[in-house]
PyMOL CGO cylinders between C-alpha atoms (Angstrom):
from pymol import cmd
from pymol.cgo import CYLINDER

trace = [
    CYLINDER, -169.71, 42.62, 91.34, -168.91, 45.57, 90.03, 0.3, 1, 1, 1, 1, 1, 1,
    CYLINDER, -168.91, 45.57, 90.03, -169.38, 49.07, 91.83, 0.3, 1, 1, 1, 1, 1, 1,
    CYLINDER, -169.38, 49.07, 91.83, -171.56, 51.29, 90.71, 0.3, 1, 1, 1, 1, 1, 1,
    CYLINDER, -171.56, 51.29, 90.71, -169.97, 54.90, 90.35, 0.3, 1, 1, 1, 1, 1, 1,
    CYLINDER, -169.97, 54.90, 90.35, -171.72, 57.69, 92.49, 0.3, 1, 1, 1, 1, 1, 1,
    CYLINDER, -171.72, 57.69, 92.49, -172.59, 60.64, 90.09, 0.3, 1, 1, 1, 1, 1, 1,
    CYLINDER, -172.59, 60.64, 90.09, -170.62, 63.40, 92.17, 0.3, 1, 1, 1, 1, 1, 1,
    CYLINDER, -170.62, 63.40, 92.17, -172.78, 66.45, 93.01, 0.3, 1, 1, 1, 1, 1, 1,
    CYLINDER, -172.78, 66.45, 93.01, -171.08, 69.66, 94.87, 0.3, 1, 1, 1, 1, 1, 1,
    CYLINDER, -171.08, 69.66, 94.87, -174.83, 70.20, 96.12, 0.3, 1, 1, 1, 1, 1, 1,
    CYLINDER, -174.83, 70.20, 96.12, -177.59, 67.94, 97.98, 0.3, 1, 1, 1, 1, 1, 1,
    CYLINDER, -177.59, 67.94, 97.98, -181.30, 68.73, 96.74, 0.3, 1, 1, 1, 1, 1, 1,
    CYLINDER, -181.30, 68.73, 96.74, -181.97, 71.07, 99.55, 0.3, 1, 1, 1, 1, 1, 1,
    CYLINDER, -181.97, 71.07, 99.55, -178.93, 73.49, 98.33, 0.3, 1, 1, 1, 1, 1, 1,
    CYLINDER, -178.93, 73.49, 98.33, -180.08, 73.24, 95.24, 0.3, 1, 1, 1, 1, 1, 1,
    CYLINDER, -180.08, 73.24, 95.24, -183.64, 74.45, 95.97, 0.3, 1, 1, 1, 1, 1, 1,
    CYLINDER, -183.64, 74.45, 95.97, -182.23, 77.05, 98.25, 0.3, 1, 1, 1, 1, 1, 1,
    CYLINDER, -182.23, 77.05, 98.25, -179.96, 78.42, 95.41, 0.3, 1, 1, 1, 1, 1, 1,
    CYLINDER, -179.96, 78.42, 95.41, -183.07, 78.16, 92.86, 0.3, 1, 1, 1, 1, 1, 1,
    CYLINDER, -183.07, 78.16, 92.86, -185.43, 79.86, 95.04, 0.3, 1, 1, 1, 1, 1, 1,
    CYLINDER, -185.43, 79.86, 95.04, -182.62, 82.73, 95.43, 0.3, 1, 1, 1, 1, 1, 1,
    CYLINDER, -182.62, 82.73, 95.43, -182.14, 83.15, 91.61, 0.3, 1, 1, 1, 1, 1, 1,
    CYLINDER, -182.14, 83.15, 91.61, -185.95, 83.27, 91.04, 0.3, 1, 1, 1, 1, 1, 1,
    CYLINDER, -185.95, 83.27, 91.04, -186.44, 85.77, 93.82, 0.3, 1, 1, 1, 1, 1, 1,
    CYLINDER, -186.44, 85.77, 93.82, -183.49, 88.03, 92.09, 0.3, 1, 1, 1, 1, 1, 1,
    CYLINDER, -183.49, 88.03, 92.09, -185.10, 87.60, 88.95, 0.3, 1, 1, 1, 1, 1, 1,
    CYLINDER, -185.10, 87.60, 88.95, -188.44, 88.67, 90.23, 0.3, 1, 1, 1, 1, 1, 1,
    CYLINDER, -188.44, 88.67, 90.23, -186.94, 91.31, 92.17, 0.3, 1, 1, 1, 1, 1, 1,
    CYLINDER, -186.94, 91.31, 92.17, -185.26, 92.72, 89.00, 0.3, 1, 1, 1, 1, 1, 1,
    CYLINDER, -185.26, 92.72, 89.00, -188.41, 92.68, 86.99, 0.3, 1, 1, 1, 1, 1, 1,
    CYLINDER, -188.41, 92.68, 86.99, -189.94, 94.71, 89.80, 0.3, 1, 1, 1, 1, 1, 1,
    CYLINDER, -189.94, 94.71, 89.80, -187.28, 97.35, 89.89, 0.3, 1, 1, 1, 1, 1, 1,
    CYLINDER, -187.28, 97.35, 89.89, -187.49, 97.62, 86.06, 0.3, 1, 1, 1, 1, 1, 1,
    CYLINDER, -187.49, 97.62, 86.06, -191.25, 98.10, 85.81, 0.3, 1, 1, 1, 1, 1, 1,
    CYLINDER, -191.25, 98.10, 85.81, -191.33, 100.77, 88.83, 0.3, 1, 1, 1, 1, 1, 1,
    CYLINDER, -191.33, 100.77, 88.83, -187.92, 102.77, 87.74, 0.3, 1, 1, 1, 1, 1, 1,
    CYLINDER, -187.92, 102.77, 87.74, -188.29, 102.53, 83.79, 0.3, 1, 1, 1, 1, 1, 1,
    CYLINDER, -188.29, 102.53, 83.79, -190.98, 103.95, 81.47, 0.3, 1, 1, 1, 1, 1, 1,
    CYLINDER, -190.98, 103.95, 81.47, -191.24, 100.76, 79.43, 0.3, 1, 1, 1, 1, 1, 1,
    CYLINDER, -191.24, 100.76, 79.43, -193.70, 102.36, 76.96, 0.3, 1, 1, 1, 1, 1, 1,
    CYLINDER, -193.70, 102.36, 76.96, -192.18, 102.50, 73.35, 0.3, 1, 1, 1, 1, 1, 1,
    CYLINDER, -192.18, 102.50, 73.35, -190.84, 105.93, 72.09, 0.3, 1, 1, 1, 1, 1, 1,
    CYLINDER, -190.84, 105.93, 72.09, -193.38, 107.92, 70.79, 0.3, 1, 1, 1, 1, 1, 1,
    CYLINDER, -193.38, 107.92, 70.79, -196.12, 106.44, 72.94, 0.3, 1, 1, 1, 1, 1, 1,
    CYLINDER, -196.12, 106.44, 72.94, -197.07, 107.91, 76.50, 0.3, 1, 1, 1, 1, 1, 1,
    CYLINDER, -197.07, 107.91, 76.50, -198.28, 105.38, 79.14, 0.3, 1, 1, 1, 1, 1, 1,
    CYLINDER, -198.28, 105.38, 79.14, -201.91, 106.63, 80.45, 0.3, 1, 1, 1, 1, 1, 1,
    CYLINDER, -201.91, 106.63, 80.45, -201.15, 107.74, 83.97, 0.3, 1, 1, 1, 1, 1, 1,
    CYLINDER, -201.15, 107.74, 83.97, -204.51, 109.31, 84.74, 0.3, 1, 1, 1, 1, 1, 1,
    CYLINDER, -204.51, 109.31, 84.74, -205.21, 113.42, 84.00, 0.3, 1, 1, 1, 1, 1, 1,
    CYLINDER, -205.21, 113.42, 84.00, -203.79, 115.04, 81.03, 0.3, 1, 1, 1, 1, 1, 1,
    CYLINDER, -203.79, 115.04, 81.03, -205.03, 118.35, 81.47, 0.3, 1, 1, 1, 1, 1, 1,
    CYLINDER, -205.03, 118.35, 81.47, -203.67, 119.53, 84.36, 0.3, 1, 1, 1, 1, 1, 1,
    CYLINDER, -203.67, 119.53, 84.36, -204.10, 123.45, 84.49, 0.3, 1, 1, 1, 1, 1, 1,
    CYLINDER, -204.10, 123.45, 84.49, -207.01, 124.22, 82.00, 0.3, 1, 1, 1, 1, 1, 1,
    CYLINDER, -207.01, 124.22, 82.00, -210.45, 124.56, 83.29, 0.3, 1, 1, 1, 1, 1, 1,
    CYLINDER, -210.45, 124.56, 83.29, -210.01, 122.36, 86.02, 0.3, 1, 1, 1, 1, 1, 1,
    CYLINDER, -210.01, 122.36, 86.02, -213.26, 123.16, 87.94, 0.3, 1, 1, 1, 1, 1, 1,
    CYLINDER, -213.26, 123.16, 87.94, -215.36, 122.23, 84.52, 0.3, 1, 1, 1, 1, 1, 1,
    CYLINDER, -215.36, 122.23, 84.52, -216.77, 118.75, 83.92, 0.3, 1, 1, 1, 1, 1, 1,
    CYLINDER, -216.77, 118.75, 83.92, -215.68, 118.98, 80.54, 0.3, 1, 1, 1, 1, 1, 1,
    CYLINDER, -215.68, 118.98, 80.54, -213.27, 121.42, 78.65, 0.3, 1, 1, 1, 1, 1, 1,
    CYLINDER, -213.27, 121.42, 78.65, -215.27, 122.29, 75.41, 0.3, 1, 1, 1, 1, 1, 1,
    CYLINDER, -215.27, 122.29, 75.41, -214.54, 125.71, 73.63, 0.3, 1, 1, 1, 1, 1, 1,
    CYLINDER, -214.54, 125.71, 73.63, -215.83, 127.18, 70.37, 0.3, 1, 1, 1, 1, 1, 1,
    CYLINDER, -215.83, 127.18, 70.37, -213.36, 128.65, 67.85, 0.3, 1, 1, 1, 1, 1, 1,
    CYLINDER, -213.36, 128.65, 67.85, -214.02, 131.36, 65.94, 0.3, 1, 1, 1, 1, 1, 1,
    CYLINDER, -214.02, 131.36, 65.94, -211.93, 131.07, 62.67, 0.3, 1, 1, 1, 1, 1, 1,
    CYLINDER, -211.93, 131.07, 62.67, -209.25, 134.00, 62.21, 0.3, 1, 1, 1, 1, 1, 1,
    CYLINDER, -209.25, 134.00, 62.21, -207.64, 134.82, 59.13, 0.3, 1, 1, 1, 1, 1, 1,
    CYLINDER, -207.64, 134.82, 59.13, -206.37, 131.81, 56.65, 0.3, 1, 1, 1, 1, 1, 1,
    CYLINDER, -206.37, 131.81, 56.65, -205.98, 129.20, 59.46, 0.3, 1, 1, 1, 1, 1, 1,
    CYLINDER, -205.98, 129.20, 59.46, -206.13, 128.87, 63.30, 0.3, 1, 1, 1, 1, 1, 1,
    CYLINDER, -206.13, 128.87, 63.30, -203.65, 126.68, 65.18, 0.3, 1, 1, 1, 1, 1, 1,
    CYLINDER, -203.65, 126.68, 65.18, -205.41, 124.90, 68.08, 0.3, 1, 1, 1, 1, 1, 1,
    CYLINDER, -205.41, 124.90, 68.08, -203.30, 122.96, 70.96, 0.3, 1, 1, 1, 1, 1, 1,
    CYLINDER, -203.30, 122.96, 70.96, -204.03, 119.24, 71.69, 0.3, 1, 1, 1, 1, 1, 1,
    CYLINDER, -204.03, 119.24, 71.69, -201.27, 118.97, 74.57, 0.3, 1, 1, 1, 1, 1, 1,
    CYLINDER, -201.27, 118.97, 74.57, -203.06, 120.80, 77.14, 0.3, 1, 1, 1, 1, 1, 1,
    CYLINDER, -203.06, 120.80, 77.14, -199.57, 122.97, 78.36, 0.3, 1, 1, 1, 1, 1, 1,
    CYLINDER, -199.57, 122.97, 78.36, -200.38, 125.97, 76.19, 0.3, 1, 1, 1, 1, 1, 1,
    CYLINDER, -200.38, 125.97, 76.19, -200.78, 129.16, 78.07, 0.3, 1, 1, 1, 1, 1, 1,
    CYLINDER, -200.78, 129.16, 78.07, -202.91, 130.64, 75.21, 0.3, 1, 1, 1, 1, 1, 1,
    CYLINDER, -202.91, 130.64, 75.21, -205.48, 127.29, 75.06, 0.3, 1, 1, 1, 1, 1, 1,
    CYLINDER, -205.48, 127.29, 75.06, -207.29, 126.42, 73.05, 0.3, 1, 1, 1, 1, 1, 1,
    CYLINDER, -207.29, 126.42, 73.05, -204.71, 128.33, 70.97, 0.3, 1, 1, 1, 1, 1, 1,
    CYLINDER, -204.71, 128.33, 70.97, -201.35, 126.53, 70.39, 0.3, 1, 1, 1, 1, 1, 1,
    CYLINDER, -201.35, 126.53, 70.39, -198.53, 128.37, 71.65, 0.3, 1, 1, 1, 1, 1, 1,
    CYLINDER, -198.53, 128.37, 71.65, -195.68, 125.67, 70.85, 0.3, 1, 1, 1, 1, 1, 1,
    CYLINDER, -195.68, 125.67, 70.85, -195.76, 124.39, 74.61, 0.3, 1, 1, 1, 1, 1, 1,
    CYLINDER, -195.76, 124.39, 74.61, -196.05, 120.64, 73.02, 0.3, 1, 1, 1, 1, 1, 1,
    CYLINDER, -196.05, 120.64, 73.02, -192.05, 121.10, 71.66, 0.3, 1, 1, 1, 1, 1, 1,
    CYLINDER, -192.05, 121.10, 71.66, -190.94, 120.79, 75.30, 0.3, 1, 1, 1, 1, 1, 1,
    CYLINDER, -190.94, 120.79, 75.30, -193.59, 118.12, 76.11, 0.3, 1, 1, 1, 1, 1, 1,
    CYLINDER, -193.59, 118.12, 76.11, -192.02, 116.14, 73.20, 0.3, 1, 1, 1, 1, 1, 1,
    CYLINDER, -192.02, 116.14, 73.20, -188.39, 116.53, 73.84, 0.3, 1, 1, 1, 1, 1, 1,
    CYLINDER, -188.39, 116.53, 73.84, -188.58, 115.81, 77.33, 0.3, 1, 1, 1, 1, 1, 1,
    CYLINDER, -188.58, 115.81, 77.33, -191.16, 112.44, 76.74, 0.3, 1, 1, 1, 1, 1, 1,
    CYLINDER, -191.16, 112.44, 76.74, -190.06, 111.06, 73.24, 0.3, 1, 1, 1, 1, 1, 1,
    CYLINDER, -190.06, 111.06, 73.24, -193.75, 112.08, 71.92, 0.3, 1, 1, 1, 1, 1, 1,
    CYLINDER, -193.75, 112.08, 71.92, -195.07, 113.60, 68.96, 0.3, 1, 1, 1, 1, 1, 1,
    CYLINDER, -195.07, 113.60, 68.96, -197.99, 115.57, 69.74, 0.3, 1, 1, 1, 1, 1, 1,
    CYLINDER, -197.99, 115.57, 69.74, -198.44, 118.60, 67.52, 0.3, 1, 1, 1, 1, 1, 1,
    CYLINDER, -198.44, 118.60, 67.52, -201.19, 121.27, 67.41, 0.3, 1, 1, 1, 1, 1, 1,
    CYLINDER, -201.19, 121.27, 67.41, -204.64, 120.78, 65.13, 0.3, 1, 1, 1, 1, 1, 1,
    CYLINDER, -204.64, 120.78, 65.13, -204.24, 123.11, 62.11, 0.3, 1, 1, 1, 1, 1, 1,
    CYLINDER, -204.24, 123.11, 62.11, -207.44, 124.26, 60.71, 0.3, 1, 1, 1, 1, 1, 1,
    CYLINDER, -207.44, 124.26, 60.71, -207.52, 126.17, 57.33, 0.3, 1, 1, 1, 1, 1, 1,
    CYLINDER, -207.52, 126.17, 57.33, -210.19, 127.68, 55.13, 0.3, 1, 1, 1, 1, 1, 1,
]
cmd.load_cgo(trace, "trace")
């Protein structure tokens, strides 16, 4: 009779399951950490994180302005950060530098 060679295994099944479970838990923990720590929105896009207007006429249900055309062009704010709202004061530049966004004003010409 030939003896069957047993395949040598360093770990038994219980240990394999423990290692597999620990590895899975590590991968899940890493993904959760990445989602909570880093903004995974592609450059040039912003995540929807609630209110975008944080300072203009917050007591109103909707901000709507009538603007009289002045001169050859009027430059209007779209970033909600202008201290001259509804006119643009260039505040979007700081926002774009911080976030990688590309928001700019609306320019109305005659």
